[in-house]
Each structure stands twice: as structure tokens, then as C-alpha cells.
All heavy atoms as TSV, in Angstrom:
chain	resi	resn	atom	element	x	y	z
A	1	MET	N	N	0.849	-1.172	0.000
A	1	MET	CA	C	0.000	0.000	0.000
A	1	MET	C	C	0.896	1.237	0.000
A	1	MET	O	O	1.848	1.332	0.757
A	1	MET	CB	C	-0.902	-0.040	1.244
A	1	MET	CG	C	-1.873	1.108	1.335
A	1	MET	SD	S	-2.892	1.085	2.823
A	1	MET	CE	C	-4.257	0.108	2.282
A	2	SER	N	N	0.569	2.186	-0.856
A	2	SER	CA	C	1.388	3.385	-0.975
A	2	SER	C	C	1.190	4.302	0.228
A	2	SER	O	O	0.220	4.174	0.980
A	2	SER	CB	C	1.019	4.144	-2.250
A	2	SER	OG	O	-0.255	4.740	-2.109
A	3	THR	N	N	2.104	5.223	0.388
A	3	THR	CA	C	2.016	6.198	1.471
A	3	THR	C	C	0.729	6.999	1.349
A	3	THR	O	O	0.034	7.233	2.342
A	3	THR	CB	C	3.231	7.138	1.438
A	3	THR	OG1	O	4.414	6.349	1.584
A	3	THR	CG2	C	3.170	8.166	2.535
A	4	LEU	N	N	0.394	7.393	0.135
A	4	LEU	CA	C	-0.823	8.162	-0.098
A	4	LEU	C	C	-2.056	7.359	0.338
A	4	LEU	O	O	-2.928	7.887	1.035
A	4	LEU	CB	C	-0.929	8.545	-1.574
A	4	LEU	CG	C	-2.169	9.342	-1.970
A	4	LEU	CD1	C	-2.234	10.662	-1.223
A	4	LEU	CD2	C	-2.180	9.568	-3.462
A	5	ALA	N	N	-2.108	6.113	-0.049
A	5	ALA	CA	C	-3.248	5.259	0.311
A	5	ALA	C	C	-3.338	5.088	1.826
A	5	ALA	O	O	-4.433	5.106	2.394
A	5	ALA	CB	C	-3.132	3.907	-0.378
A	6	LYS	N	N	-2.201	4.927	2.479
A	6	LYS	CA	C	-2.197	4.774	3.939
A	6	LYS	C	C	-2.704	6.040	4.625
A	6	LYS	O	O	-3.485	5.970	5.576
A	6	LYS	CB	C	-0.785	4.455	4.438
A	6	LYS	CG	C	-0.330	3.062	4.100
A	6	LYS	CD	C	1.087	2.839	4.579
A	6	LYS	CE	C	1.609	1.500	4.127
A	6	LYS	NZ	N	2.998	1.274	4.511
A	7	LEU	N	N	-2.261	7.194	4.139
A	7	LEU	CA	C	-2.716	8.460	4.726
A	7	LEU	C	C	-4.214	8.650	4.524
A	7	LEU	O	O	-4.918	9.073	5.449
A	7	LEU	CB	C	-1.941	9.631	4.117
A	7	LEU	CG	C	-0.497	9.787	4.555
A	7	LEU	CD1	C	0.209	10.824	3.689
A	7	LEU	CD2	C	-0.409	10.173	6.021
A	8	LEU	N	N	-4.699	8.343	3.337
A	8	LEU	CA	C	-6.125	8.495	3.065
A	8	LEU	C	C	-6.963	7.530	3.908
A	8	LEU	O	O	-8.030	7.902	4.402
A	8	LEU	CB	C	-6.407	8.309	1.577
A	8	LEU	CG	C	-5.863	9.415	0.672
A	8	LEU	CD1	C	-6.057	9.045	-0.801
A	8	LEU	CD2	C	-6.510	10.753	0.989
A	9	ALA	N	N	-6.479	6.316	4.091
A	9	ALA	CA	C	-7.191	5.348	4.926
A	9	ALA	C	C	-7.212	5.811	6.383
A	9	ALA	O	O	-8.247	5.712	7.063
A	9	ALA	CB	C	-6.539	3.972	4.814
A	10	ARG	N	N	-6.103	6.323	6.848
A	10	ARG	CA	C	-6.033	6.830	8.225
A	10	ARG	C	C	-6.973	8.018	8.406
A	10	ARG	O	O	-7.678	8.127	9.409
A	10	ARG	CB	C	-4.595	7.229	8.536
A	10	ARG	CG	C	-4.373	7.776	9.904
A	10	ARG	CD	C	-3.747	6.727	10.802
A	10	ARG	NE	N	-3.755	7.172	12.162
A	10	ARG	CZ	C	-2.712	7.623	12.838
A	10	ARG	NH1	N	-1.537	7.662	12.248
A	10	ARG	NH2	N	-2.823	8.006	14.083
A	11	LYS	N	N	-6.998	8.893	7.414
A	11	LYS	CA	C	-7.880	10.061	7.471
A	11	LYS	C	C	-9.342	9.607	7.540
A	11	LYS	O	O	-10.119	10.132	8.341
A	11	LYS	CB	C	-7.651	10.946	6.241
A	11	LYS	CG	C	-8.528	12.167	6.205
A	11	LYS	CD	C	-8.245	13.015	4.976
A	11	LYS	CE	C	-9.174	14.205	4.896
A	11	LYS	NZ	N	-8.892	15.020	3.713
A	12	GLN	N	N	-9.707	8.649	6.716
A	12	GLN	CA	C	-11.077	8.145	6.709
A	12	GLN	C	C	-11.446	7.560	8.073
A	12	GLN	O	O	-12.533	7.813	8.589
A	12	GLN	CB	C	-11.255	7.085	5.611
A	12	GLN	CG	C	-12.666	6.558	5.513
A	12	GLN	CD	C	-13.674	7.631	5.161
A	12	GLN	OE1	O	-13.401	8.503	4.349
A	12	GLN	NE2	N	-14.831	7.584	5.774
A	13	GLY	N	N	-10.541	6.805	8.665
A	13	GLY	CA	C	-10.800	6.233	9.984
A	13	GLY	C	C	-11.004	7.302	11.044
A	13	GLY	O	O	-11.891	7.186	11.895
A	14	LEU	N	N	-10.195	8.345	10.987
A	14	LEU	CA	C	-10.328	9.430	11.955
A	14	LEU	C	C	-11.631	10.198	11.755
A	14	LEU	O	O	-12.292	10.575	12.729
A	14	LEU	CB	C	-9.127	10.375	11.849
A	14	LEU	CG	C	-7.800	9.798	12.341
A	14	LEU	CD1	C	-6.646	10.713	11.944
A	14	LEU	CD2	C	-7.818	9.586	13.840
A	15	LEU	N	N	-12.018	10.406	10.510
A	15	LEU	CA	C	-13.284	11.090	10.240
A	15	LEU	C	C	-14.463	10.267	10.760
A	15	LEU	O	O	-15.430	10.818	11.300
A	15	LEU	CB	C	-13.424	11.367	8.746
A	15	LEU	CG	C	-12.474	12.429	8.192
A	15	LEU	CD1	C	-12.564	12.495	6.667
A	15	LEU	CD2	C	-12.742	13.785	8.806
A	16	GLU	N	N	-14.376	8.954	10.621
A	16	GLU	CA	C	-15.427	8.080	11.153
A	16	GLU	C	C	-15.489	8.166	12.670
A	16	GLU	O	O	-16.579	8.153	13.251
A	16	GLU	CB	C	-15.200	6.641	10.692
A	16	GLU	CG	C	-15.483	6.450	9.216
A	16	GLU	CD	C	-15.066	5.092	8.690
A	16	GLU	OE1	O	-14.625	4.228	9.490
A	16	GLU	OE2	O	-15.169	4.883	7.462
A	17	ARG	N	N	-14.336	8.258	13.314
A	17	ARG	CA	C	-14.314	8.417	14.775
A	17	ARG	C	C	-14.966	9.736	15.190
A	17	ARG	O	O	-15.662	9.794	16.203
A	17	ARG	CB	C	-12.885	8.361	15.303
A	17	ARG	CG	C	-12.327	6.949	15.365
A	17	ARG	CD	C	-10.890	6.894	15.791
A	17	ARG	NE	N	-10.634	7.507	17.087
A	17	ARG	CZ	C	-9.419	7.752	17.569
A	17	ARG	NH1	N	-8.355	7.433	16.856
A	17	ARG	NH2	N	-9.261	8.307	18.746
A	18	LEU	N	N	-14.749	10.792	14.411
A	18	LEU	CA	C	-15.371	12.082	14.719
A	18	LEU	C	C	-16.895	12.008	14.636
A	18	LEU	O	O	-17.594	12.678	15.395
A	18	LEU	CB	C	-14.874	13.159	13.757
A	18	LEU	CG	C	-13.597	13.888	14.125
A	18	LEU	CD1	C	-13.244	14.911	13.063
A	18	LEU	CD2	C	-13.684	14.546	15.482
A	19	GLU	N	N	-17.410	11.190	13.724
A	19	GLU	CA	C	-18.851	11.046	13.556
A	19	GLU	C	C	-19.502	10.375	14.760
A	19	GLU	O	O	-20.704	10.498	14.958
A	19	GLU	CB	C	-19.162	10.247	12.293
A	19	GLU	CG	C	-18.850	11.003	11.019
A	19	GLU	CD	C	-19.051	10.159	9.778
A	19	GLU	OE1	O	-19.424	8.969	9.889
A	19	GLU	OE2	O	-18.833	10.694	8.678
A	20	ARG	N	N	-18.721	9.687	15.580
A	20	ARG	CA	C	-19.246	8.994	16.772
A	20	ARG	C	C	-19.320	9.915	17.988
A	20	ARG	O	O	-19.559	9.454	19.088
A	20	ARG	CB	C	-18.393	7.772	17.086
A	20	ARG	CG	C	-18.479	6.711	16.013
A	20	ARG	CD	C	-17.717	5.462	16.432
A	20	ARG	NE	N	-17.182	4.840	15.244
A	20	ARG	CZ	C	-15.928	4.484	15.061
A	20	ARG	NH1	N	-15.044	4.650	16.022
A	20	ARG	NH2	N	-15.533	3.940	13.936
A	21	HIS	N	N	-19.105	11.209	17.775
A	21	HIS	CA	C	-19.194	12.230	18.829
A	21	HIS	C	C	-18.300	11.906	20.031
A	21	HIS	O	O	-18.789	11.652	21.129
A	21	HIS	CB	C	-20.645	12.413	19.277
A	21	HIS	CG	C	-21.568	12.705	18.144
A	21	HIS	ND1	N	-21.564	13.914	17.482
A	21	HIS	CD2	C	-22.505	11.942	17.512
A	21	HIS	CE1	C	-22.473	13.883	16.520
A	21	HIS	NE2	N	-23.041	12.704	16.504
A	22	PRO	N	N	-16.988	11.953	19.801
A	22	PRO	CA	C	-16.056	11.664	20.905
A	22	PRO	C	C	-16.075	12.789	21.939
A	22	PRO	O	O	-16.587	13.884	21.677
A	22	PRO	CB	C	-14.701	11.609	20.200
A	22	PRO	CG	C	-14.868	12.516	19.025
A	22	PRO	CD	C	-16.304	12.336	18.580
A	23	GLY	N	N	-15.503	12.507	23.090
A	23	GLY	CA	C	-15.379	13.530	24.124
A	23	GLY	C	C	-14.423	14.624	23.669
A	23	GLY	O	O	-13.737	14.477	22.655
A	24	PRO	N	N	-14.373	15.713	24.417
A	24	PRO	CA	C	-13.549	16.850	23.993
A	24	PRO	C	C	-12.061	16.526	23.856
A	24	PRO	O	O	-11.407	17.000	22.929
A	24	PRO	CB	C	-13.780	17.905	25.068
A	24	PRO	CG	C	-14.578	17.262	26.137
A	24	PRO	CD	C	-15.093	15.961	25.641
A	25	ASN	N	N	-11.520	15.721	24.758
A	25	ASN	CA	C	-10.091	15.380	24.676
A	25	ASN	C	C	-9.799	14.518	23.452
A	25	ASN	O	O	-8.817	14.748	22.742
A	25	ASN	CB	C	-9.625	14.659	25.935
A	25	ASN	CG	C	-9.612	15.564	27.145
A	25	ASN	OD1	O	-9.549	16.783	27.017
A	25	ASN	ND2	N	-9.680	14.979	28.317
A	26	GLU	N	N	-10.655	13.540	23.200
A	26	GLU	CA	C	-10.454	12.672	22.036
A	26	GLU	C	C	-10.652	13.467	20.750
A	26	GLU	O	O	-9.916	13.304	19.777
A	26	GLU	CB	C	-11.414	11.482	22.080
A	26	GLU	CG	C	-11.149	10.484	20.956
A	26	GLU	CD	C	-12.055	9.275	20.995
A	26	GLU	OE1	O	-12.956	9.197	21.856
A	26	GLU	OE2	O	-11.869	8.402	20.145
A	27	ARG	N	N	-11.648	14.359	20.728
A	27	ARG	CA	C	-11.894	15.191	19.544
A	27	ARG	C	C	-10.662	16.042	19.232
A	27	ARG	O	O	-10.247	16.153	18.076
A	27	ARG	CB	C	-13.104	16.092	19.772
A	27	ARG	CG	C	-13.317	17.089	18.642
A	27	ARG	CD	C	-14.577	17.895	18.837
A	27	ARG	NE	N	-15.765	17.135	18.537
A	27	ARG	CZ	C	-16.219	16.910	17.301
A	27	ARG	NH1	N	-15.575	17.394	16.269
A	27	ARG	NH2	N	-17.303	16.207	17.105
A	28	GLU	N	N	-10.069	16.611	20.257
A	28	GLU	CA	C	-8.873	17.436	20.068
A	28	GLU	C	C	-7.732	16.623	19.476
A	28	GLU	O	O	-7.040	17.074	18.559
A	28	GLU	CB	C	-8.461	18.036	21.410
A	28	GLU	CG	C	-7.325	19.020	21.332
A	28	GLU	CD	C	-7.018	19.627	22.681
A	28	GLU	OE1	O	-7.929	20.209	23.291
A	28	GLU	OE2	O	-5.862	19.494	23.124
A	29	GLU	N	N	-7.555	15.421	19.980
A	29	GLU	CA	C	-6.493	14.538	19.473
A	29	GLU	C	C	-6.764	14.152	18.010
A	29	GLU	O	O	-5.866	14.163	17.178
A	29	GLU	CB	C	-6.389	13.287	20.344
A	29	GLU	CG	C	-5.361	12.288	19.872
A	29	GLU	CD	C	-3.923	12.772	19.971
A	29	GLU	OE1	O	-3.656	13.821	20.583
A	29	GLU	OE2	O	-3.044	12.084	19.427
A	30	ILE	N	N	-8.008	13.817	17.695
A	30	ILE	CA	C	-8.368	13.446	16.325
A	30	ILE	C	C	-8.118	14.621	15.386
A	30	ILE	O	O	-7.548	14.452	14.297
A	30	ILE	CB	C	-9.839	12.982	16.256
A	30	ILE	CG1	C	-10.002	11.639	16.983
A	30	ILE	CG2	C	-10.305	12.857	14.804
A	30	ILE	CD1	C	-11.444	11.222	17.202
A	31	GLU	N	N	-8.508	15.815	15.800
A	31	GLU	CA	C	-8.302	16.995	14.958
A	31	GLU	C	C	-6.818	17.289	14.756
A	31	GLU	O	O	-6.400	17.693	13.669
A	31	GLU	CB	C	-9.027	18.191	15.557
A	31	GLU	CG	C	-10.540	18.060	15.425
A	31	GLU	CD	C	-11.318	19.127	16.159
A	31	GLU	OE1	O	-10.714	19.892	16.952
A	31	GLU	OE2	O	-12.539	19.201	15.947
A	32	ARG	N	N	-6.020	17.050	15.779
A	32	ARG	CA	C	-4.567	17.236	15.661
A	32	ARG	C	C	-3.991	16.249	14.644
A	32	ARG	O	O	-3.192	16.618	13.780
A	32	ARG	CB	C	-3.896	17.057	17.030
A	32	ARG	CG	C	-2.388	17.325	17.018
A	32	ARG	CD	C	-1.765	17.028	18.363
A	32	ARG	NE	N	-1.783	15.605	18.688
A	32	ARG	CZ	C	-0.964	14.696	18.166
A	32	ARG	NH1	N	-0.067	15.054	17.262
A	32	ARG	NH2	N	-1.037	13.435	18.518
A	33	LEU	N	N	-4.428	15.001	14.736
A	33	LEU	CA	C	-3.951	13.977	13.799
A	33	LEU	C	C	-4.404	14.272	12.374
A	33	LEU	O	O	-3.642	14.088	11.416
A	33	LEU	CB	C	-4.433	12.591	14.243
A	33	LEU	CG	C	-3.821	12.075	15.543
A	33	LEU	CD1	C	-4.563	10.825	16.019
A	33	LEU	CD2	C	-2.343	11.800	15.381
A	34	LEU	N	N	-5.640	14.747	12.223
A	34	LEU	CA	C	-6.127	15.109	10.896
A	34	LEU	C	C	-5.300	16.246	10.299
A	34	LEU	O	O	-5.004	16.238	9.104
A	34	LEU	CB	C	-7.608	15.499	10.955
A	34	LEU	CG	C	-8.592	14.339	11.080
A	34	LEU	CD1	C	-9.983	14.865	11.386
A	34	LEU	CD2	C	-8.592	13.478	9.833
A	35	ALA	N	N	-4.920	17.204	11.113
A	35	ALA	CA	C	-4.093	18.312	10.630
A	35	ALA	C	C	-2.735	17.797	10.148
A	35	ALA	O	O	-2.224	18.243	9.115
A	35	ALA	CB	C	-3.914	19.359	11.720
A	36	GLN	N	N	-2.158	16.851	10.885
A	36	GLN	CA	C	-0.880	16.266	10.469
A	36	GLN	C	C	-1.026	15.531	9.140
A	36	GLN	O	O	-0.168	15.628	8.257
A	36	GLN	CB	C	-0.357	15.301	11.525
A	36	GLN	CG	C	0.157	15.974	12.766
A	36	GLN	CD	C	0.651	14.980	13.791
A	36	GLN	OE1	O	0.381	13.779	13.714
A	36	GLN	NE2	N	1.373	15.468	14.786
A	37	ILE	N	N	-2.119	14.797	8.991
A	37	ILE	CA	C	-2.358	14.058	7.757
A	37	ILE	C	C	-2.535	15.027	6.593
A	37	ILE	O	O	-1.992	14.816	5.503
A	37	ILE	CB	C	-3.572	13.114	7.909
A	37	ILE	CG1	C	-3.208	11.964	8.850
A	37	ILE	CG2	C	-4.025	12.578	6.550
A	37	ILE	CD1	C	-4.378	11.101	9.259
A	38	GLU	N	N	-3.289	16.095	6.811
A	38	GLU	CA	C	-3.481	17.098	5.751
A	38	GLU	C	C	-2.148	17.700	5.323
A	38	GLU	O	O	-1.914	17.914	4.132
A	38	GLU	CB	C	-4.440	18.195	6.209
A	38	GLU	CG	C	-5.882	17.745	6.288
A	38	GLU	CD	C	-6.439	17.274	4.961
A	38	GLU	OE1	O	-6.092	17.853	3.911
A	38	GLU	OE2	O	-7.226	16.317	4.970
A	39	THR	N	N	-1.278	17.964	6.281
A	39	THR	CA	C	0.046	18.499	5.954
A	39	THR	C	C	0.831	17.496	5.109
A	39	THR	O	O	1.422	17.859	4.092
A	39	THR	CB	C	0.824	18.845	7.237
A	39	THR	OG1	O	0.089	19.836	7.956
A	39	THR	CG2	C	2.217	19.349	6.927
A	40	ALA	N	N	0.811	16.247	5.524
A	40	ALA	CA	C	1.534	15.208	4.778
A	40	ALA	C	C	0.958	15.062	3.374
A	40	ALA	O	O	1.707	14.937	2.399
A	40	ALA	CB	C	1.464	13.883	5.526
A	41	LEU	N	N	-0.361	15.100	3.251
A	41	LEU	CA	C	-0.984	14.983	1.928
A	41	LEU	C	C	-0.604	16.159	1.034
A	41	LEU	O	O	-0.362	15.979	-0.161
A	41	LEU	CB	C	-2.508	14.893	2.067
A	41	LEU	CG	C	-3.050	13.582	2.627
A	41	LEU	CD1	C	-4.546	13.705	2.909
A	41	LEU	CD2	C	-2.774	12.421	1.686
A	42	SER	N	N	-0.545	17.341	1.614
A	42	SER	CA	C	-0.180	18.506	0.802
A	42	SER	C	C	1.259	18.414	0.315
A	42	SER	O	O	1.587	18.879	-0.772
A	42	SER	CB	C	-0.408	19.805	1.568
A	42	SER	OG	O	0.524	19.943	2.610
A	43	LEU	N	N	2.115	17.797	1.116
A	43	LEU	CA	C	3.508	17.624	0.706
A	43	LEU	C	C	3.651	16.553	-0.374
A	43	LEU	O	O	4.578	16.606	-1.181
A	43	LEU	CB	C	4.378	17.266	1.910
A	43	LEU	CG	C	4.528	18.367	2.958
A	43	LEU	CD1	C	5.249	17.833	4.191
A	43	LEU	CD2	C	5.262	19.561	2.390
A	44	LEU	N	N	2.731	15.596	-0.381
A	44	LEU	CA	C	2.771	14.523	-1.381
A	44	LEU	C	C	2.081	14.915	-2.677
A	44	LEU	O	O	2.299	14.278	-3.707
A	44	LEU	CB	C	2.081	13.272	-0.834
A	44	LEU	CG	C	2.837	12.496	0.228
A	44	LEU	CD1	C	1.988	11.348	0.738
A	44	LEU	CD2	C	4.153	11.960	-0.317
A	45	ALA	N	N	1.263	15.955	-2.654
A	45	ALA	CA	C	0.497	16.356	-3.830
A	45	ALA	C	C	1.451	16.732	-4.947
A	45	ALA	O	O	2.458	17.396	-4.729
A	45	ALA	CB	C	-0.419	17.523	-3.489
A	46	PRO	N	N	1.112	16.312	-6.154
A	46	PRO	CA	C	1.961	16.708	-7.291
A	46	PRO	C	C	1.932	18.205	-7.473
A	46	PRO	O	O	0.930	18.859	-7.246
A	46	PRO	CB	C	1.329	15.982	-8.486
A	46	PRO	CG	C	-0.035	15.603	-8.048
A	46	PRO	CD	C	-0.037	15.541	-6.548
A	47	ARG	N	N	3.042	18.732	-7.865
A	47	ARG	CA	C	3.159	20.177	-8.066
A	47	ARG	C	C	2.371	20.586	-9.307
A	47	ARG	O	O	2.292	19.854	-10.282
A	47	ARG	CB	C	4.616	20.559	-8.247
A	47	ARG	CG	C	5.471	20.151	-7.070
A	47	ARG	CD	C	6.149	21.353	-6.489
A	47	ARG	NE	N	7.084	20.975	-5.457
A	47	ARG	CZ	C	6.788	21.085	-4.172
A	47	ARG	NH1	N	5.649	21.544	-3.783
A	47	ARG	NH2	N	7.678	20.756	-3.257
A	48	ASP	N	N	1.837	21.775	-9.284
A	48	ASP	CA	C	1.120	22.334	-10.420
A	48	ASP	C	C	2.131	22.609	-11.530
A	48	ASP	O	O	3.081	23.380	-11.342
A	48	ASP	CB	C	0.430	23.631	-9.995
A	48	ASP	CG	C	-0.383	24.271	-11.089
A	48	ASP	OD1	O	-0.351	23.766	-12.243
A	48	ASP	OD2	O	-1.059	25.263	-10.807
A	49	PRO	N	N	1.952	21.988	-12.714
A	49	PRO	CA	C	2.923	22.189	-13.793
A	49	PRO	C	C	2.996	23.643	-14.268
A	49	PRO	O	O	3.997	24.067	-14.819
A	49	PRO	CB	C	2.456	21.270	-14.906
A	49	PRO	CG	C	1.114	20.781	-14.521
A	49	PRO	CD	C	0.899	21.085	-13.069
A	50	ALA	N	N	1.957	24.431	-14.032
A	50	ALA	CA	C	1.963	25.814	-14.451
A	50	ALA	C	C	2.721	26.704	-13.463
A	50	ALA	O	O	3.078	27.832	-13.787
A	50	ALA	CB	C	0.527	26.332	-14.594
A	51	ALA	N	N	2.965	26.183	-12.265
A	51	ALA	CA	C	3.665	26.961	-11.259
A	51	ALA	C	C	5.155	27.035	-11.598
A	51	ALA	O	O	5.734	26.069	-12.089
A	51	ALA	CB	C	3.474	26.343	-9.886
A	52	PRO	N	N	5.772	28.162	-11.325
A	52	PRO	CA	C	7.199	28.282	-11.612
A	52	PRO	C	C	8.021	27.394	-10.663
A	52	PRO	O	O	7.672	27.219	-9.504
A	52	PRO	CB	C	7.507	29.758	-11.353
A	52	PRO	CG	C	6.386	30.242	-10.493
A	52	PRO	CD	C	5.201	29.378	-10.787
A	53	ALA	N	N	9.071	26.844	-11.181
A	53	ALA	CA	C	9.960	26.001	-10.375
A	53	ALA	C	C	10.715	26.873	-9.378
A	53	ALA	O	O	11.124	27.983	-9.702
A	53	ALA	CB	C	10.927	25.246	-11.275
A	54	THR	N	N	10.921	26.342	-8.168
A	54	THR	CA	C	11.619	27.112	-7.142
A	54	THR	C	C	13.006	26.562	-6.866
A	54	THR	O	O	13.612	26.878	-5.884
A	54	THR	CB	C	10.794	27.133	-5.836
A	54	THR	OG1	O	10.567	25.774	-5.418
A	54	THR	CG2	C	9.479	27.839	-6.018
A	55	GLU	N	N	13.485	25.736	-7.750
A	55	GLU	CA	C	14.801	25.123	-7.528
A	55	GLU	C	C	15.910	26.011	-8.016
A	55	GLU	O	O	15.869	26.762	-8.875
A	55	GLU	CB	C	14.867	23.781	-8.242
A	55	GLU	CG	C	13.918	22.797	-7.628
A	55	GLU	CD	C	13.961	21.457	-8.359
A	55	GLU	OE1	O	14.952	21.152	-9.027
A	55	GLU	OE2	O	13.007	20.733	-8.259
């Protein structure tokens, strides 16, 4: 399983946990983990070919 697939699966699991109305501490932890996953996904996203190269 690719890194992208693993991140998306983890994100889906966390979103499902949020739907179960967790307590405030668990909700905070889930939201923190989701933010980390979003950051990782943004780093894995292919670059826009129209964007200028920064190298």
C-alpha cells in the first residue's frame, strides 16, 4: 500500500471516529492527527505544472 493510500485510509478512519461524537479530549487529538495528515498529503500532492519552479 502506498504512502498516499495509507494516509487516506487513516484520514477516513479518523473522520469516522469524529462522527461517533467523541469527548472533547479525544476530539482534540483526532483533529490534531487530521491536521498532520493534511500536511503530509499537501507535501505529497503533485506540483502544479503551471507553477514556476523554485529550484
